[in-house]
PQR file of N, CA, C, O and H, with PARSE charges and radii, in Angstrom:
ATOM      1  N   MET A   1       8.062   2.641   4.883 -0.4000 1.5000
ATOM      2  CA  MET A   1       7.088   3.401   4.131 -0.0000 2.0000
ATOM      3  C   MET A   1       7.663   4.772   3.764  0.5500 1.7000
ATOM      4  O   MET A   1       7.521   5.223   2.628 -0.5500 1.4000
ATOM      5  N   ASN A   2       8.299   5.421   4.710 -0.4000 1.5000
ATOM      6  CA  ASN A   2       8.842   6.751   4.452 -0.0000 2.0000
ATOM      7  C   ASN A   2       9.962   6.730   3.423  0.5500 1.7000
ATOM      8  O   ASN A   2      10.107   7.671   2.642 -0.5500 1.4000
ATOM      9  H   ASN A   2       8.414   5.056   5.633  0.4000 1.0000
ATOM     10  N   VAL A   3      10.752   5.670   3.417 -0.4000 1.5000
ATOM     11  CA  VAL A   3      11.838   5.560   2.445 -0.0000 2.0000
ATOM     12  C   VAL A   3      11.261   5.441   1.036  0.5500 1.7000
ATOM     13  O   VAL A   3      11.762   6.068   0.103 -0.5500 1.4000
ATOM     14  H   VAL A   3      10.635   4.906   4.052  0.4000 1.0000
ATOM     15  N   HIS A   4      10.213   4.640   0.885 -0.4000 1.5000
ATOM     16  CA  HIS A   4       9.589   4.486  -0.429 -0.0000 2.0000
ATOM     17  C   HIS A   4       8.962   5.797  -0.891  0.5500 1.7000
ATOM     18  O   HIS A   4       9.081   6.171  -2.058 -0.5500 1.4000
ATOM     19  H   HIS A   4       9.806   4.131   1.643  0.4000 1.0000
ATOM     20  N   LEU A   5       8.310   6.479   0.008 -0.4000 1.5000
ATOM     21  CA  LEU A   5       7.714   7.766  -0.353 -0.0000 2.0000
ATOM     22  C   LEU A   5       8.772   8.771  -0.755  0.5500 1.7000
ATOM     23  O   LEU A   5       8.578   9.538  -1.698 -0.5500 1.4000
ATOM     24  H   LEU A   5       8.214   6.175   0.956  0.4000 1.0000
ATOM     25  N   ASP A   6       9.872   8.773  -0.060 -0.4000 1.5000
ATOM     26  CA  ASP A   6      10.952   9.703  -0.385 -0.0000 2.0000
ATOM     27  C   ASP A   6      11.499   9.431  -1.781  0.5500 1.7000
ATOM     28  O   ASP A   6      11.895  10.359  -2.486 -0.5500 1.4000
ATOM     29  H   ASP A   6      10.030   8.150   0.706  0.4000 1.0000
ATOM     30  N   ARG A   7      11.522   8.166  -2.178 -0.4000 1.5000
ATOM     31  CA  ARG A   7      12.028   7.809  -3.508 -0.0000 2.0000
ATOM     32  C   ARG A   7      11.073   8.206  -4.617  0.5500 1.7000
ATOM     33  O   ARG A   7      11.516   8.633  -5.682 -0.5500 1.4000
ATOM     34  H   ARG A   7      11.200   7.413  -1.605  0.4000 1.0000
ATOM     35  N   ILE A   8       9.754   8.074  -4.391 -0.4000 1.5000
ATOM     36  CA  ILE A   8       8.820   8.280  -5.491 -0.0000 2.0000
ATOM     37  C   ILE A   8       8.233   9.687  -5.550  0.5500 1.7000
ATOM     38  O   ILE A   8       7.710  10.088  -6.590 -0.5500 1.4000
ATOM     39  H   ILE A   8       9.394   7.727  -3.525  0.4000 1.0000
ATOM     40  N   ALA A   9       8.309  10.434  -4.468 -0.4000 1.5000
ATOM     41  CA  ALA A   9       7.669  11.754  -4.422 -0.0000 2.0000
ATOM     42  C   ALA A   9       8.524  12.804  -5.124  0.5500 1.7000
ATOM     43  O   ALA A   9       9.732  12.875  -4.898 -0.5500 1.4000
ATOM     44  H   ALA A   9       8.734  10.108  -3.624  0.4000 1.0000
ATOM     45  N   PRO A  10       7.901  13.620  -5.975 -0.5600 1.5000
ATOM     46  CA  PRO A  10       8.636  14.766  -6.535  0.2800 2.0000
ATOM     47  C   PRO A  10       8.991  15.738  -5.410  0.5500 1.7000
ATOM     48  O   PRO A  10       8.285  15.822  -4.405 -0.5500 1.4000
ATOM     49  N   ASP A  11      10.072  16.458  -5.586 -0.4000 1.5000
ATOM     50  CA  ASP A  11      10.556  17.344  -4.520 -0.0000 2.0000
ATOM     51  C   ASP A  11       9.510  18.364  -4.082  0.5500 1.7000
ATOM     52  O   ASP A  11       9.368  18.634  -2.889 -0.5500 1.4000
ATOM     53  H   ASP A  11      10.645  16.390  -6.402  0.4000 1.0000
ATOM     54  N   HIS A  12       8.782  18.928  -5.031 -0.4000 1.5000
ATOM     55  CA  HIS A  12       7.827  19.975  -4.674 -0.0000 2.0000
ATOM     56  C   HIS A  12       6.530  19.412  -4.069  0.5500 1.7000
ATOM     57  O   HIS A  12       5.716  20.183  -3.561 -0.5500 1.4000
ATOM     58  H   HIS A  12       8.897  18.708  -6.000  0.4000 1.0000
ATOM     59  N   LEU A  13       6.321  18.105  -4.110 -0.4000 1.5000
ATOM     60  CA  LEU A  13       5.111  17.493  -3.538 -0.0000 2.0000
ATOM     61  C   LEU A  13       5.409  16.543  -2.383  0.5500 1.7000
ATOM     62  O   LEU A  13       4.525  15.820  -1.925 -0.5500 1.4000
ATOM     63  H   LEU A  13       6.982  17.479  -4.522  0.4000 1.0000
ATOM     64  N   ARG A  14       6.633  16.547  -1.921 -0.4000 1.5000
ATOM     65  CA  ARG A  14       7.031  15.584  -0.903 -0.0000 2.0000
ATOM     66  C   ARG A  14       6.198  15.710   0.374  0.5500 1.7000
ATOM     67  O   ARG A  14       5.824  14.696   0.963 -0.5500 1.4000
ATOM     68  H   ARG A  14       7.351  17.135  -2.292  0.4000 1.0000
ATOM     69  N   GLY A  15       5.906  16.919   0.804 -0.4000 1.5000
ATOM     70  CA  GLY A  15       5.093  17.119   2.005 -0.0000 2.0000
ATOM     71  C   GLY A  15       3.682  16.578   1.845  0.5500 1.7000
ATOM     72  O   GLY A  15       3.128  15.995   2.777 -0.5500 1.4000
ATOM     73  H   GLY A  15       6.210  17.743   0.325  0.4000 1.0000
ATOM     74  N   ALA A  16       3.101  16.770   0.673 -0.4000 1.5000
ATOM     75  CA  ALA A  16       1.753  16.254   0.410 -0.0000 2.0000
ATOM     76  C   ALA A  16       1.750  14.738   0.402  0.5500 1.7000
ATOM     77  O   ALA A  16       0.808  14.122   0.899 -0.5500 1.4000
ATOM     78  H   ALA A  16       3.551  17.244  -0.083  0.4000 1.0000
ATOM     79  N   TYR A  17       2.782  14.126  -0.150 -0.4000 1.5000
ATOM     80  CA  TYR A  17       2.866  12.674  -0.167 -0.0000 2.0000
ATOM     81  C   TYR A  17       2.960  12.128   1.257  0.5500 1.7000
ATOM     82  O   TYR A  17       2.283  11.157   1.598 -0.5500 1.4000
ATOM     83  H   TYR A  17       3.548  14.627  -0.554  0.4000 1.0000
ATOM     84  N   PHE A  18       3.796  12.749   2.085 -0.4000 1.5000
ATOM     85  CA  PHE A  18       3.928  12.279   3.465 -0.0000 2.0000
ATOM     86  C   PHE A  18       2.641  12.508   4.255  0.5500 1.7000
ATOM     87  O   PHE A  18       2.283  11.690   5.103 -0.5500 1.4000
ATOM     88  H   PHE A  18       4.345  13.537   1.808  0.4000 1.0000
ATOM     89  N   GLY A  19       1.948  13.603   3.987 -0.4000 1.5000
ATOM     90  CA  GLY A  19       0.671  13.851   4.662 -0.0000 2.0000
ATOM     91  C   GLY A  19      -0.382  12.838   4.264  0.5500 1.7000
ATOM     92  O   GLY A  19      -1.112  12.332   5.116 -0.5500 1.4000
ATOM     93  H   GLY A  19       2.239  14.267   3.299  0.4000 1.0000
ATOM     94  N   ALA A  20      -0.468  12.535   2.969 -0.4000 1.5000
ATOM     95  CA  ALA A  20      -1.451  11.562   2.491 -0.0000 2.0000
ATOM     96  C   ALA A  20      -1.125  10.158   2.980  0.5500 1.7000
ATOM     97  O   ALA A  20      -2.026   9.339   3.161 -0.5500 1.4000
ATOM     98  H   ALA A  20       0.125  12.947   2.277  0.4000 1.0000
ATOM     99  N   SER A  21       0.150   9.876   3.193 -0.4000 1.5000
ATOM    100  CA  SER A  21       0.524   8.536   3.645 -0.0000 2.0000
ATOM    101  C   SER A  21       0.066   8.259   5.072  0.5500 1.7000
ATOM    102  O   SER A  21       0.021   7.103   5.494 -0.5500 1.4000
ATOM    103  H   SER A  21       0.882  10.541   3.045  0.4000 1.0000
ATOM    104  N   SER A  22      -0.271   9.295   5.810 -0.4000 1.5000
ATOM    105  CA  SER A  22      -0.729   9.060   7.183 -0.0000 2.0000
ATOM    106  C   SER A  22      -2.079   8.351   7.219  0.5500 1.7000
ATOM    107  O   SER A  22      -2.486   7.842   8.263 -0.5500 1.4000
ATOM    108  H   SER A  22      -0.235  10.234   5.467  0.4000 1.0000
ATOM    109  N   PHE A  23      -2.780   8.314   6.074 -0.4000 1.5000
ATOM    110  CA  PHE A  23      -4.049   7.596   6.022 -0.0000 2.0000
ATOM    111  C   PHE A  23      -3.876   6.084   6.152  0.5500 1.7000
ATOM    112  O   PHE A  23      -4.835   5.378   6.466 -0.5500 1.4000
ATOM    113  H   PHE A  23      -2.450   8.728   5.226  0.4000 1.0000
ATOM    114  N   TYR A  24      -2.656   5.579   5.914 -0.4000 1.5000
ATOM    115  CA  TYR A  24      -2.467   4.146   6.038 -0.0000 2.0000
ATOM    116  C   TYR A  24      -2.710   3.671   7.466  0.5500 1.7000
ATOM    117  O   TYR A  24      -2.974   2.489   7.686 -0.5500 1.4000
ATOM    118  H   TYR A  24      -1.877   6.153   5.660  0.4000 1.0000
ATOM    119  N   SER A  25      -2.626   4.573   8.436 -0.4000 1.5000
ATOM    120  CA  SER A  25      -2.881   4.174   9.819 -0.0000 2.0000
ATOM    121  C   SER A  25      -4.340   3.791  10.049  0.5500 1.7000
ATOM    122  O   SER A  25      -4.652   3.084  11.008 -0.5500 1.4000
ATOM    123  H   SER A  25      -2.411   5.533   8.257  0.4000 1.0000
ATOM    124  N   LEU A  26      -5.235   4.253   9.176 -0.4000 1.5000
ATOM    125  CA  LEU A  26      -6.629   3.800   9.266 -0.0000 2.0000
ATOM    126  C   LEU A  26      -6.735   2.291   9.044  0.5500 1.7000
ATOM    127  O   LEU A  26      -7.628   1.638   9.584 -0.5500 1.4000
ATOM    128  H   LEU A  26      -4.981   4.828   8.397  0.4000 1.0000
ATOM    129  N   GLY A  27      -5.831   1.753   8.255 -0.4000 1.5000
ATOM    130  CA  GLY A  27      -5.819   0.312   8.002 -0.0000 2.0000
ATOM    131  C   GLY A  27      -5.584  -0.497   9.254  0.5500 1.7000
ATOM    132  O   GLY A  27      -6.079  -1.618   9.376 -0.5500 1.4000
ATOM    133  H   GLY A  27      -5.106   2.283   7.816  0.4000 1.0000
ATOM    134  N   TYR A  28      -4.826   0.063  10.193 -0.4000 1.5000
ATOM    135  CA  TYR A  28      -4.590  -0.651  11.448 -0.0000 2.0000
ATOM    136  C   TYR A  28      -5.883  -0.850  12.223  0.5500 1.7000
ATOM    137  O   TYR A  28      -6.025  -1.834  12.948 -0.5500 1.4000
ATOM    138  H   TYR A  28      -4.423   0.973  10.094  0.4000 1.0000
ATOM    139  N   ALA A  29      -6.821   0.067  12.079 -0.4000 1.5000
ATOM    140  CA  ALA A  29      -8.100  -0.052  12.785 -0.0000 2.0000
ATOM    141  C   ALA A  29      -9.128  -0.822  11.966  0.5500 1.7000
ATOM    142  O   ALA A  29      -9.905  -1.600  12.518 -0.5500 1.4000
ATOM    143  H   ALA A  29      -6.706   0.867  11.490  0.4000 1.0000
ATOM    144  N   LEU A  30      -9.137  -0.610  10.657 -0.4000 1.5000
ATOM    145  CA  LEU A  30     -10.176  -1.205   9.821 -0.0000 2.0000
ATOM    146  C   LEU A  30      -9.862  -2.632   9.371  0.5500 1.7000
ATOM    147  O   LEU A  30     -10.786  -3.414   9.148 -0.5500 1.4000
ATOM    148  H   LEU A  30      -8.505   0.022  10.208  0.4000 1.0000
ATOM    149  N   ALA A  31      -8.601  -2.988   9.233 -0.4000 1.5000
ATOM    150  CA  ALA A  31      -8.240  -4.321   8.757 -0.0000 2.0000
ATOM    151  C   ALA A  31      -8.725  -5.434   9.690  0.5500 1.7000
ATOM    152  O   ALA A  31      -9.289  -6.411   9.199 -0.5500 1.4000
ATOM    153  H   ALA A  31      -7.850  -2.353   9.414  0.4000 1.0000
ATOM    154  N   PRO A  32      -8.538  -5.337  10.992 -0.5600 1.5000
ATOM    155  CA  PRO A  32      -9.059  -6.402  11.854  0.2800 2.0000
ATOM    156  C   PRO A  32     -10.588  -6.496  11.801  0.5500 1.7000
ATOM    157  O   PRO A  32     -11.151  -7.589  11.870 -0.5500 1.4000
ATOM    158  N   LEU A  33     -11.239  -5.365  11.679 -0.4000 1.5000
ATOM    159  CA  LEU A  33     -12.695  -5.379  11.578 -0.0000 2.0000
ATOM    160  C   LEU A  33     -13.137  -6.052  10.274  0.5500 1.7000
ATOM    161  O   LEU A  33     -14.011  -6.919  10.282 -0.5500 1.4000
ATOM    162  H   LEU A  33     -10.781  -4.478  11.622  0.4000 1.0000
ATOM    163  N   GLY A  34     -12.531  -5.648   9.163 -0.4000 1.5000
ATOM    164  CA  GLY A  34     -12.860  -6.262   7.874 -0.0000 2.0000
ATOM    165  C   GLY A  34     -12.514  -7.737   7.830  0.5500 1.7000
ATOM    166  O   GLY A  34     -13.285  -8.544   7.311 -0.5500 1.4000
ATOM    167  H   GLY A  34     -11.821  -4.943   9.156  0.4000 1.0000
ATOM    168  N   GLY A  35     -11.365  -8.093   8.369 -0.4000 1.5000
ATOM    169  CA  GLY A  35     -10.972  -9.502   8.420 -0.0000 2.0000
ATOM    170  C   GLY A  35     -11.908 -10.325   9.280  0.5500 1.7000
ATOM    171  O   GLY A  35     -12.249 -11.455   8.933 -0.5500 1.4000
ATOM    172  H   GLY A  35     -10.738  -7.438   8.790  0.4000 1.0000
ATOM    173  N   GLY A  36     -12.324  -9.761  10.401 -0.4000 1.5000
ATOM    174  CA  GLY A  36     -13.263 -10.476  11.273 -0.0000 2.0000
ATOM    175  C   GLY A  36     -14.615 -10.674  10.615  0.5500 1.7000
ATOM    176  O   GLY A  36     -15.224 -11.737  10.741 -0.5500 1.4000
ATOM    177  H   GLY A  36     -12.047  -8.842  10.684  0.4000 1.0000
ATOM    178  N   ILE A  37     -15.086  -9.654   9.913 -0.4000 1.5000
ATOM    179  CA  ILE A  37     -16.366  -9.777   9.203 -0.0000 2.0000
ATOM    180  C   ILE A  37     -16.254 -10.819   8.097  0.5500 1.7000
ATOM    181  O   ILE A  37     -17.146 -11.650   7.931 -0.5500 1.4000
ATOM    182  H   ILE A  37     -14.591  -8.791   9.810  0.4000 1.0000
ATOM    183  N   MET A  38     -15.156 -10.775   7.337 -0.4000 1.5000
ATOM    184  CA  MET A  38     -14.968 -11.762   6.269 -0.0000 2.0000
ATOM    185  C   MET A  38     -14.856 -13.172   6.836  0.5500 1.7000
ATOM    186  O   MET A  38     -15.400 -14.120   6.270 -0.5500 1.4000
ATOM    187  H   MET A  38     -14.431 -10.100   7.472  0.4000 1.0000
ATOM    188  N   LEU A  39     -14.160 -13.305   7.935 -0.4000 1.5000
ATOM    189  CA  LEU A  39     -14.016 -14.615   8.584 -0.0000 2.0000
ATOM    190  C   LEU A  39     -15.365 -15.127   9.060  0.5500 1.7000
ATOM    191  O   LEU A  39     -15.669 -16.311   8.914 -0.5500 1.4000
ATOM    192  H   LEU A  39     -13.718 -12.535   8.395  0.4000 1.0000
ATOM    193  N   ASP A  40     -16.164 -14.254   9.621 -0.4000 1.5000
ATOM    194  CA  ASP A  40     -17.499 -14.628  10.105 -0.0000 2.0000
ATOM    195  C   ASP A  40     -18.437 -15.020   8.964  0.5500 1.7000
ATOM    196  O   ASP A  40     -19.150 -16.019   9.058 -0.5500 1.4000
ATOM    197  H   ASP A  40     -15.917 -13.292   9.740  0.4000 1.0000
ATOM    198  N   LEU A  41     -18.436 -14.243   7.900 -0.4000 1.5000
ATOM    199  CA  LEU A  41     -19.393 -14.462   6.810 -0.0000 2.0000
ATOM    200  C   LEU A  41     -18.972 -15.552   5.831  0.5500 1.7000
ATOM    201  O   LEU A  41     -19.806 -16.336   5.379 -0.5500 1.4000
ATOM    202  H   LEU A  41     -17.857 -13.432   7.823  0.4000 1.0000
ATOM    203  N   TYR A  42     -17.673 -15.607   5.498 -0.4000 1.5000
ATOM    204  CA  TYR A  42     -17.228 -16.485   4.421 -0.0000 2.0000
ATOM    205  C   TYR A  42     -16.298 -17.604   4.865  0.5500 1.7000
ATOM    206  O   TYR A  42     -16.114 -18.567   4.120 -0.5500 1.4000
ATOM    207  H   TYR A  42     -16.995 -14.970   5.866  0.4000 1.0000
ATOM    208  N   GLY A  43     -15.715 -17.514   6.032 -0.4000 1.5000
ATOM    209  CA  GLY A  43     -14.834 -18.573   6.519 -0.0000 2.0000
ATOM    210  C   GLY A  43     -13.364 -18.283   6.258  0.5500 1.7000
ATOM    211  O   GLY A  43     -13.000 -17.320   5.584 -0.5500 1.4000
ATOM    212  H   GLY A  43     -15.865 -16.732   6.637  0.4000 1.0000
ATOM    213  N   GLU A  44     -12.538 -19.155   6.820 -0.4000 1.5000
ATOM    214  CA  GLU A  44     -11.089 -18.931   6.780 -0.0000 2.0000
ATOM    215  C   GLU A  44     -10.499 -19.100   5.390  0.5500 1.7000
ATOM    216  O   GLU A  44      -9.513 -18.439   5.066 -0.5500 1.4000
ATOM    217  H   GLU A  44     -12.834 -19.938   7.368  0.4000 1.0000
ATOM    218  N   PHE A  45     -11.070 -19.965   4.560 -0.4000 1.5000
ATOM    219  CA  PHE A  45     -10.522 -20.156   3.214 -0.0000 2.0000
ATOM    220  C   PHE A  45     -10.528 -18.844   2.436  0.5500 1.7000
ATOM    221  O   PHE A  45      -9.511 -18.474   1.848 -0.5500 1.4000
ATOM    222  H   PHE A  45     -11.871 -20.502   4.824  0.4000 1.0000
ATOM    223  N   TRP A  46     -11.644 -18.142   2.422 -0.4000 1.5000
ATOM    224  CA  TRP A  46     -11.747 -16.901   1.660 -0.0000 2.0000
ATOM    225  C   TRP A  46     -10.923 -15.787   2.277  0.5500 1.7000
ATOM    226  O   TRP A  46     -10.376 -14.955   1.552 -0.5500 1.4000
ATOM    227  H   TRP A  46     -12.470 -18.442   2.900  0.4000 1.0000
ATOM    228  N   LEU A  47     -10.821 -15.751   3.586 -0.4000 1.5000
ATOM    229  CA  LEU A  47      -9.986 -14.737   4.230 -0.0000 2.0000
ATOM    230  C   LEU A  47      -8.532 -14.874   3.798  0.5500 1.7000
ATOM    231  O   LEU A  47      -7.897 -13.893   3.410 -0.5500 1.4000
ATOM    232  H   LEU A  47     -11.265 -16.426   4.175  0.4000 1.0000
ATOM    233  N   PHE A  48      -8.011 -16.095   3.867 -0.4000 1.5000
ATOM    234  CA  PHE A  48      -6.616 -16.298   3.509 -0.0000 2.0000
ATOM    235  C   PHE A  48      -6.404 -16.205   1.997  0.5500 1.7000
ATOM    236  O   PHE A  48      -5.338 -15.781   1.553 -0.5500 1.4000
ATOM    237  H   PHE A  48      -8.527 -16.892   4.182  0.4000 1.0000
ATOM    238  N   SER A  49      -7.398 -16.593   1.207 -0.4000 1.5000
ATOM    239  CA  SER A  49      -7.285 -16.460  -0.249 -0.0000 2.0000
ATOM    240  C   SER A  49      -7.202 -14.991  -0.656  0.5500 1.7000
ATOM    241  O   SER A  49      -6.370 -14.619  -1.484 -0.5500 1.4000
ATOM    242  H   SER A  49      -8.264 -16.937   1.568  0.4000 1.0000
ATOM    243  N   VAL A  50      -8.049 -14.171  -0.084 -0.4000 1.5000
ATOM    244  CA  VAL A  50      -8.013 -12.736  -0.384 -0.0000 2.0000
ATOM    245  C   VAL A  50      -6.695 -12.130   0.094  0.5500 1.7000
ATOM    246  O   VAL A  50      -6.128 -11.269  -0.578 -0.5500 1.4000
ATOM    247  H   VAL A  50      -8.724 -14.473   0.589  0.4000 1.0000
ATOM    248  N   SER A  51      -6.208 -12.574   1.249 -0.4000 1.5000
ATOM    249  CA  SER A  51      -4.932 -12.072   1.764 -0.0000 2.0000
ATOM    250  C   SER A  51      -3.779 -12.427   0.832  0.5500 1.7000
ATOM    251  O   SER A  51      -2.902 -11.598   0.589 -0.5500 1.4000
ATOM    252  H   SER A  51      -6.668 -13.273   1.796  0.4000 1.0000
ATOM    253  N   VAL A  52      -3.774 -13.642   0.311 -0.4000 1.5000
ATOM    254  CA  VAL A  52      -2.716 -14.070  -0.608 -0.0000 2.0000
ATOM    255  C   VAL A  52      -2.769 -13.248  -1.894  0.5500 1.7000
ATOM    256  O   VAL A  52      -1.731 -12.808  -2.387 -0.5500 1.4000
ATOM    257  H   VAL A  52      -4.486 -14.316   0.508  0.4000 1.0000
ATOM    258  N   VAL A  53      -3.958 -13.037  -2.438 -0.4000 1.5000
ATOM    259  CA  VAL A  53      -4.101 -12.259  -3.669 -0.0000 2.0000
ATOM    260  C   VAL A  53      -3.620 -10.824  -3.443  0.5500 1.7000
ATOM    261  O   VAL A  53      -2.913 -10.270  -4.284 -0.5500 1.4000
ATOM    262  H   VAL A  53      -4.801 -13.394  -2.038  0.4000 1.0000
ATOM    263  N   LEU A  54      -3.995 -10.224  -2.323 -0.4000 1.5000
ATOM    264  CA  LEU A  54      -3.547  -8.860  -2.029 -0.0000 2.0000
ATOM    265  C   LEU A  54      -2.031  -8.790  -1.883  0.5500 1.7000
ATOM    266  O   LEU A  54      -1.411  -7.835  -2.350 -0.5500 1.4000
ATOM    267  H   LEU A  54      -4.570 -10.674  -1.639  0.4000 1.0000
ATOM    268  N   CYS A  55      -1.432  -9.779  -1.247 -0.4000 1.5000
ATOM    269  CA  CYS A  55       0.032  -9.804  -1.105 -0.0000 2.0000
ATOM    270  C   CYS A  55       0.712  -9.929  -2.466  0.5500 1.7000
ATOM    271  O   CYS A  55       1.725  -9.276  -2.714 -0.5500 1.4000
ATOM    272  H   CYS A  55      -1.936 -10.555  -0.867  0.4000 1.0000
ATOM    273  N   LEU A  56       0.164 -10.761  -3.345 -0.4000 1.5000
ATOM    274  CA  LEU A  56       0.743 -10.913  -4.673 -0.0000 2.0000
ATOM    275  C   LEU A  56       0.623  -9.627  -5.487  0.5500 1.7000
ATOM    276  O   LEU A  56       1.532  -9.281  -6.241 -0.5500 1.4000
ATOM    277  H   LEU A  56      -0.659 -11.291  -3.144  0.4000 1.0000
ATOM    278  N   ILE A  57      -0.481  -8.928  -5.339 -0.4000 1.5000
ATOM    279  CA  ILE A  57      -0.646  -7.646  -6.023 -0.0000 2.0000
ATOM    280  C   ILE A  57       0.393  -6.643  -5.543  0.5500 1.7000
ATOM    281  O   ILE A  57       0.981  -5.921  -6.349 -0.5500 1.4000
ATOM    282  H   ILE A  57      -1.220  -9.209  -4.726  0.4000 1.0000
ATOM    283  N   VAL A  58       0.622  -6.594  -4.235 -0.4000 1.5000
ATOM    284  CA  VAL A  58       1.610  -5.667  -3.679 -0.0000 2.0000
ATOM    285  C   VAL A  58       3.020  -6.015  -4.159  0.5500 1.7000
ATOM    286  O   VAL A  58       3.793  -5.119  -4.499 -0.5500 1.4000
ATOM    287  H   VAL A  58       0.145  -7.180  -3.580  0.4000 1.0000
ATOM    288  N   VAL A  59       3.358  -7.293  -4.189 -0.4000 1.5000
ATOM    289  CA  VAL A  59       4.673  -7.703  -4.685 -0.0000 2.0000
ATOM    290  C   VAL A  59       4.843  -7.294  -6.145  0.5500 1.7000
ATOM    291  O   VAL A  59       5.903  -6.807  -6.536 -0.5500 1.4000
ATOM    292  H   VAL A  59       2.730  -8.021  -3.913  0.4000 1.0000
ATOM    293  N   TYR A  60       3.811  -7.491  -6.941 -0.4000 1.5000
ATOM    294  CA  TYR A  60       3.860  -7.088  -8.349 -0.0000 2.0000
ATOM    295  C   TYR A  60       4.048  -5.580  -8.486  0.5500 1.7000
ATOM    296  O   TYR A  60       4.864  -5.128  -9.289 -0.5500 1.4000
ATOM    297  H   TYR A  60       2.950  -7.887  -6.624  0.4000 1.0000
ATOM    298  N   LEU A  61       3.303  -4.803  -7.711 -0.4000 1.5000
ATOM    299  CA  LEU A  61       3.429  -3.351  -7.783 -0.0000 2.0000
ATOM    300  C   LEU A  61       4.815  -2.878  -7.352  0.5500 1.7000
ATOM    301  O   LEU A  61       5.362  -1.943  -7.938 -0.5500 1.4000
ATOM    302  H   LEU A  61       2.641  -5.170  -7.058  0.4000 1.0000
ATOM    303  N   TYR A  62       5.386  -3.519  -6.333 -0.4000 1.5000
ATOM    304  CA  TYR A  62       6.748  -3.161  -5.911 -0.0000 2.0000
ATOM    305  C   TYR A  62       7.761  -3.506  -7.002  0.5500 1.7000
ATOM    306  O   TYR A  62       8.736  -2.780  -7.194 -0.5500 1.4000
ATOM    307  H   TYR A  62       4.942  -4.278  -5.857  0.4000 1.0000
ATOM    308  N   SER A  63       7.536  -4.606  -7.713 -0.4000 1.5000
ATOM    309  CA  SER A  63       8.467  -4.956  -8.784 -0.0000 2.0000
ATOM    310  C   SER A  63       8.396  -3.936  -9.918  0.5500 1.7000
ATOM    311  O   SER A  63       9.417  -3.610 -10.524 -0.5500 1.4000
ATOM    312  H   SER A  63       6.744  -5.196  -7.556  0.4000 1.0000
ATOM    313  N   ILE A  64       7.204  -3.433 -10.205 -0.4000 1.5000
ATOM    314  CA  ILE A  64       7.066  -2.385 -11.218 -0.0000 2.0000
ATOM    315  C   ILE A  64       7.764  -1.113 -10.755  0.5500 1.7000
ATOM    316  O   ILE A  64       8.472  -0.474 -11.533 -0.5500 1.4000
ATOM    317  H   ILE A  64       6.374  -3.697  -9.713  0.4000 1.0000
ATOM    318  N   LEU A  65       7.570  -0.747  -9.505 -0.4000 1.5000
ATOM    319  CA  LEU A  65       8.177   0.461  -8.957 -0.0000 2.0000
ATOM    320  C   LEU A  65       9.701   0.374  -8.992  0.5500 1.7000
ATOM    321  O   LEU A  65      10.374   1.366  -9.273 -0.5500 1.4000
ATOM    322  H   LEU A  65       6.994  -1.267  -8.873  0.4000 1.0000
ATOM    323  N   GLY A  66      10.234  -0.787  -8.713 -0.4000 1.5000
ATOM    324  CA  GLY A  66      11.684  -0.955  -8.708 -0.0000 2.0000
ATOM    325  C   GLY A  66      12.317  -0.822 -10.078  0.5500 1.7000
ATOM    326  O   GLY A  66      13.501  -0.503 -10.190 -0.5500 1.4000
ATOM    327  H   GLY A  66       9.687  -1.592  -8.485  0.4000 1.0000
ATOM    328  N   ASN A  67      11.534  -1.066 -11.124 -0.4000 1.5000
ATOM    329  CA  ASN A  67      12.064  -0.997 -12.489 -0.0000 2.0000
ATOM    330  C   ASN A  67      11.950   0.378 -13.121  0.5500 1.7000
ATOM    331  O   ASN A  67      12.504   0.606 -14.196 -0.5500 1.4000
ATOM    332  H   ASN A  67      10.573  -1.326 -11.033  0.4000 1.0000
ATOM    333  N   GLN A  68      11.247   1.294 -12.483 -0.4000 1.5000
ATOM    334  CA  GLN A  68      11.053   2.608 -13.065 -0.0000 2.0000
ATOM    335  C   GLN A  68      12.123   3.570 -12.595  0.5500 1.7000
ATOM    336  O   GLN A  68      12.622   3.478 -11.474 -0.5500 1.4000
ATOM    337  H   GLN A  68      10.797   1.108 -11.609  0.4000 1.0000
ATOM    338  N   LYS A  69      12.464   4.493 -13.474 -0.4000 1.5000
ATOM    339  CA  LYS A  69      13.435   5.522 -13.122 -0.0000 2.0000
ATOM    340  C   LYS A  69      12.683   6.733 -12.586  0.5500 1.7000
ATOM    341  O   LYS A  69      11.550   7.007 -12.982 -0.5500 1.4000
ATOM    342  H   LYS A  69      12.059   4.568 -14.385  0.4000 1.0000
ATOM    343  N   ARG A  70      13.325   7.441 -11.692 -0.4000 1.5000
ATOM    344  CA  ARG A  70      12.749   8.657 -11.137 -0.0000 2.0000
ATOM    345  C   ARG A  70      12.928   9.799 -12.120  0.5500 1.7000
ATOM    346  O   ARG A  70      14.026  10.031 -12.627 -0.5500 1.4000
ATOM    347  H   ARG A  70      14.245   7.219 -11.370  0.4000 1.0000
ATOM    348  N   GLN A  71      11.843  10.506 -12.385 -0.4000 1.5000
ATOM    349  CA  GLN A  71      11.913  11.620 -13.312 -0.0000 2.0000
ATOM    350  C   GLN A  71      12.490  12.851 -12.623  0.5500 1.7000
ATOM    351  O   GLN A  71      12.259  13.085 -11.437 -0.5500 1.4000
ATOM    352  H   GLN A  71      10.951  10.317 -11.973  0.4000 1.0000
ATOM    353  N   SER A  72      13.240  13.626 -13.388 -0.4000 1.5000
ATOM    354  CA  SER A  72      13.808  14.861 -12.866 -0.0000 2.0000
ATOM    355  C   SER A  72      12.804  15.997 -13.037  0.5500 1.7000
ATOM    356  O   SER A  72      12.167  16.109 -14.084 -0.5500 1.4000
ATOM    357  H   SER A  72      13.428  13.435 -14.352  0.4000 1.0000
ATOM    358  N   ILE A  73      12.662  16.837 -12.020 -0.4000 1.5000
ATOM    359  CA  ILE A  73      11.728  17.956 -12.062 -0.0000 2.0000
ATOM    360  C   ILE A  73      12.259  19.060 -12.986  0.5500 1.7000
ATOM    361  O   ILE A  73      11.476  19.782 -13.602 -0.5500 1.4000
ATOM    362  H   ILE A  73      13.180  16.746 -11.169  0.4000 1.0000
ATOM    363  N   SER A  74      13.566  19.187 -13.079 -0.4000 1.5000
ATOM    364  CA  SER A  74      14.154  20.286 -13.855 -0.0000 2.0000
ATOM    365  C   SER A  74      14.032  20.094 -15.359  0.5500 1.7000
ATOM    366  O   SER A  74      14.271  21.039 -16.110 -0.5500 1.4000
ATOM    367  H   SER A  74      14.202  18.600 -12.579  0.4000 1.0000
ATOM    368  N   ASP A  75      13.666  18.898 -15.827 -0.4000 1.5000
ATOM    369  CA  ASP A  75      13.553  18.651 -17.266 -0.0000 2.0000
ATOM    370  C   ASP A  75      12.384  19.345 -17.886  0.5500 1.7000
ATOM    371  O   ASP A  75      12.165  19.227 -19.092 -0.5500 1.4000
ATOM    372  H   ASP A  75      13.471  18.130 -15.217  0.4000 1.0000
TER
END
């Protein structure tokens, strides 16, 4: 995560990007709760279907990120 942030963050905002990225740790607490609720209400098919769709979205976003060039701040 830190390597990706270092690549995409402008130099003058790097600290803010790293600070905001600490919110991802909330996912460690909320994801099992959300998954358990979804499993209880809708069943395993929908839980795994939503998980697959989210994974595909992330793969797509990473592919877009990999194709973009980093802008220079001095320009």
